[in-house]
C-alpha positions as CSV (number, residue, x, y, z in Angstrom):
1,M,0.0,0.0,0.0
2,E,1.2,3.5,-0.8
3,W,0.1,7.0,0.1
4,T,1.3,10.3,-1.3
5,F,1.3,13.4,1.0
6,G,2.6,16.4,-1.0
7,W,6.2,15.6,-1.9
8,W,6.3,12.5,0.3
9,Q,5.3,9.0,-0.7
10,V,4.8,6.5,2.1
11,S,4.5,2.7,1.5
12,V,3.6,-0.1,3.9
13,Q,4.5,-3.7,3.1
14,R,3.6,-6.8,5.2
15,V,6.7,-8.4,6.8
16,Y,6.4,-12.1,7.5
17,P,8.2,-13.8,10.3
18,T,11.2,-15.9,9.5
19,T,11.0,-19.7,10.0
20,T,13.0,-19.4,13.2
21,E,10.7,-16.6,14.6
22,L,7.6,-18.6,13.7
23,S,9.0,-21.8,15.2
24,Q,9.8,-19.9,18.5
25,T,6.3,-18.4,18.6
26,Y,4.6,-21.8,18.3
27,N,7.0,-23.5,20.7
28,Q,5.9,-21.0,23.3
29,A,2.2,-21.6,22.5
30,A,2.3,-25.4,22.2
31,N,1.4,-26.4,25.8
32,R,-1.9,-24.5,25.6
33,W,-2.7,-24.7,21.9
34,H,-4.8,-27.9,21.8
35,Q,-7.0,-26.7,24.6
36,H,-7.6,-23.4,22.9
37,L,-8.6,-25.1,19.7
38,R,-11.2,-27.1,21.6
39,L,-12.5,-24.0,23.4
40,L,-12.8,-22.0,20.2
41,G,-14.6,-24.8,18.4
42,Y,-11.9,-25.7,15.9
43,S,-11.9,-29.4,16.9
44,H,-15.6,-29.7,16.3
45,A,-15.4,-27.8,13.0
46,Y,-12.6,-30.1,11.8
47,R,-14.7,-33.2,12.6
48,E,-17.7,-31.7,10.8
49,L,-15.5,-30.9,7.7
50,W,-14.3,-34.5,7.5
51,R,-17.8,-35.8,8.0
52,R,-18.9,-33.9,5.0
53,F,-15.9,-35.2,3.0
54,K,-16.8,-38.7,4.0
55,N,-20.3,-38.3,2.7
56,T,-19.0,-37.2,-0.7
57,N,-17.0,-40.4,-1.2
58,L,-13.8,-38.5,-2.2
59,L,-11.6,-40.7,0.0
60,P,-10.8,-44.4,-0.5
61,Q,-12.6,-45.4,2.7
62,S,-12.7,-49.1,1.8
63,K,-8.9,-49.3,2.3
64,D,-7.8,-51.0,5.5
65,N,-5.2,-48.4,6.0
66,L,-5.1,-44.8,4.8
67,T,-1.8,-42.9,4.6
68,I,-1.8,-39.1,4.9
69,C,0.7,-36.3,5.4
70,D,-0.4,-33.4,7.6
71,C,1.7,-30.3,6.7
72,G,1.8,-27.9,9.6
73,I,0.4,-30.5,11.9
74,G,0.6,-28.4,15.0
75,T,-0.9,-30.4,17.9
76,A,-2.6,-32.8,15.4
77,A,-6.1,-31.6,15.9
78,F,-6.8,-31.8,12.1
79,S,-5.3,-35.3,11.8
80,L,-7.1,-36.5,14.9
81,A,-10.4,-35.3,13.4
82,F,-9.5,-37.1,10.2
83,A,-8.8,-40.4,11.9
84,Q,-12.0,-40.1,14.0
85,M,-14.3,-39.3,11.2
86,I,-12.7,-41.1,8.2
87,N,-10.7,-44.1,9.4
88,P,-9.1,-44.9,12.8
89,A,-6.5,-47.1,11.0
90,T,-5.0,-44.0,9.3
91,E,-1.2,-43.7,9.3
92,I,-0.2,-40.1,9.6
93,T,3.1,-38.3,8.8
94,G,3.1,-35.0,10.6
95,V,5.3,-32.1,9.5
96,D,5.9,-28.9,11.4
97,I,8.6,-26.4,12.1
98,S,7.8,-26.3,15.9
99,S,9.5,-29.0,17.9
100,E,7.1,-28.4,20.9
101,M,4.0,-28.7,18.7
102,L,5.4,-32.0,17.3
103,N,6.0,-33.3,20.8
104,T,2.3,-32.6,21.7
105,A,1.1,-34.1,18.4
106,H,3.1,-37.2,19.1
107,R,1.6,-37.5,22.6
108,L,-2.0,-37.0,21.5
109,L,-1.7,-39.3,18.5
110,S,-0.1,-42.0,20.7
111,Q,-2.9,-41.6,23.3
112,A,-5.4,-42.1,20.4
113,K,-3.5,-45.2,19.3
114,I,-3.0,-43.8,15.8
115,R,0.0,-44.9,13.8
116,H,2.2,-41.9,13.0
117,Q,5.6,-40.3,12.6
118,T,6.5,-36.7,13.1
119,L,9.1,-34.7,11.3
120,R,10.5,-31.2,11.9
121,S,10.6,-29.5,8.5
122,D,9.6,-26.4,6.6
123,V,6.7,-27.1,4.2
124,K,8.4,-25.0,1.5
125,I,11.1,-27.6,1.2
126,L,9.8,-31.0,2.3
127,P,12.6,-33.5,2.8
128,F,11.2,-36.4,0.8
129,W,10.5,-37.0,-2.8
130,Q,7.3,-38.9,-3.3
131,M,5.1,-40.7,-0.9
132,N,2.4,-43.3,-1.5
133,L,-0.3,-41.0,0.0
134,D,-4.0,-41.2,0.0
135,A,-4.2,-37.5,1.0
136,V,-2.2,-34.4,1.9
137,I,-3.9,-32.2,4.4
138,S,-3.2,-29.0,6.2
139,A,-5.0,-26.5,8.4
140,H,-4.0,-22.8,8.9
141,M,-0.5,-23.2,7.6
142,L,-0.4,-21.5,4.2
143,E,-1.3,-18.2,5.7
144,H,2.1,-18.0,7.3
145,L,3.9,-18.1,4.0
146,A,4.8,-15.0,2.0
147,D,4.2,-17.1,-1.1
148,P,1.5,-19.7,-0.5
149,T,2.2,-21.2,-3.9
150,Q,5.4,-22.7,-2.5
151,G,3.6,-24.7,0.1
152,I,0.9,-25.8,-2.3
153,T,3.4,-26.9,-4.9
154,E,5.3,-29.0,-2.3
155,M,2.0,-30.6,-1.2
156,V,1.2,-31.6,-4.7
157,R,4.7,-32.8,-5.4
158,I,4.8,-35.3,-2.6
159,S,1.4,-36.7,-3.5
160,R,2.5,-37.8,-7.0
161,P,2.4,-40.2,-8.8
162,L,-1.1,-40.9,-7.5
163,S,-3.7,-40.0,-10.2
164,A,-6.2,-38.3,-7.9
165,P,-5.0,-37.5,-4.4
166,L,-7.0,-35.4,-2.1
167,I,-5.4,-32.2,-1.0
168,A,-7.4,-30.5,1.7
169,E,-6.3,-27.1,3.0
170,V,-8.1,-25.0,5.6
171,V,-7.3,-21.3,5.7
172,T,-8.4,-18.2,7.6
173,C,-10.9,-16.1,5.7
174,S,-11.1,-12.4,5.4
175,G,-13.3,-10.7,7.9
176,L,-13.3,-9.5,11.6
177,P,-12.3,-12.9,13.1
178,G,-9.6,-13.3,10.5
179,W,-8.3,-9.7,11.1
180,L,-8.0,-10.4,14.9
181,I,-6.0,-13.6,14.2
182,Q,-3.9,-11.7,11.7
183,Q,-3.0,-9.0,14.2
184,H,-2.1,-11.5,16.9
185,W,-0.1,-14.1,14.8
186,G,1.1,-12.0,11.9
187,T,-0.6,-14.2,9.3
188,R,-2.5,-13.4,6.2
189,C,-6.2,-13.9,5.4
190,F,-7.6,-15.3,2.2
191,N,-10.8,-14.6,0.2
192,R,-12.0,-17.2,-2.3
193,K,-10.4,-15.3,-5.2
194,S,-6.9,-14.9,-3.7
195,F,-6.8,-18.5,-2.5
196,S,-7.9,-19.8,-5.9
197,A,-5.3,-17.7,-7.6
198,S,-2.6,-19.2,-5.3
199,C,-3.8,-22.7,-6.1
200,M,-3.8,-22.0,-9.9
201,R,-0.2,-20.8,-9.9
202,Q,1.3,-24.1,-8.7
203,D,2.6,-26.4,-11.4
C-alpha cells in the first residue's frame, strides 16, 4: 500500500516472520494450543468438515489403511479429526517447524493409538521426494507463507504419482475474526479469489 502526501510517498508492506521466529512463537504456544482449539470450536469444526468429505466419497474409505501427510500438523487436531471421522486405521506423517508442537502431536496421537511419525521440517522444502499417500492435508499453515504457492506446490509434489490424491487445505478467511487472528499471529487472510489464484499458480 502506498500513500502520497505532498512531496512525500509512504509505503507499507507486510513483513512475514522468519522460519526461526515462527518456530519460536509456536513453541511458546504449544502447551496450551490444543485446549484453545477445543474451546474455540476448531476441533468440532474439523470433525464436521471430515464428516462432509466422507459423505462425498472423495476418499478411498474401503482401504484397510489410509496414509496421509499433515503439513503444519501443530498439535494434530486436524489429523485426529480425520482419523476419528474417516478411518481410525489411518497412518499419519506430521510435518511442522515447531518441535514443541510436534511433541504434543506425538503424545496426542499416541494416546489415540494412531500410527504416526512426526518430522520437523519447513513445508516450503519437504525432505522427501514422493510418498504413497491417499491424502495431503493442512490447516492454517499456508497463511504463514509470504508465497503460499510454494507450500501448495510441495504438497502436490509429494502426492505424486497418484492419479487423484485429495489435497485439503483450511485457511483463515477475510473478515473480523480473520483480522483479529492476523493481528495476533502476523498471518494473512484469504478470500476465495486470492486462494484460488494461489492454487492455480502451482505447477
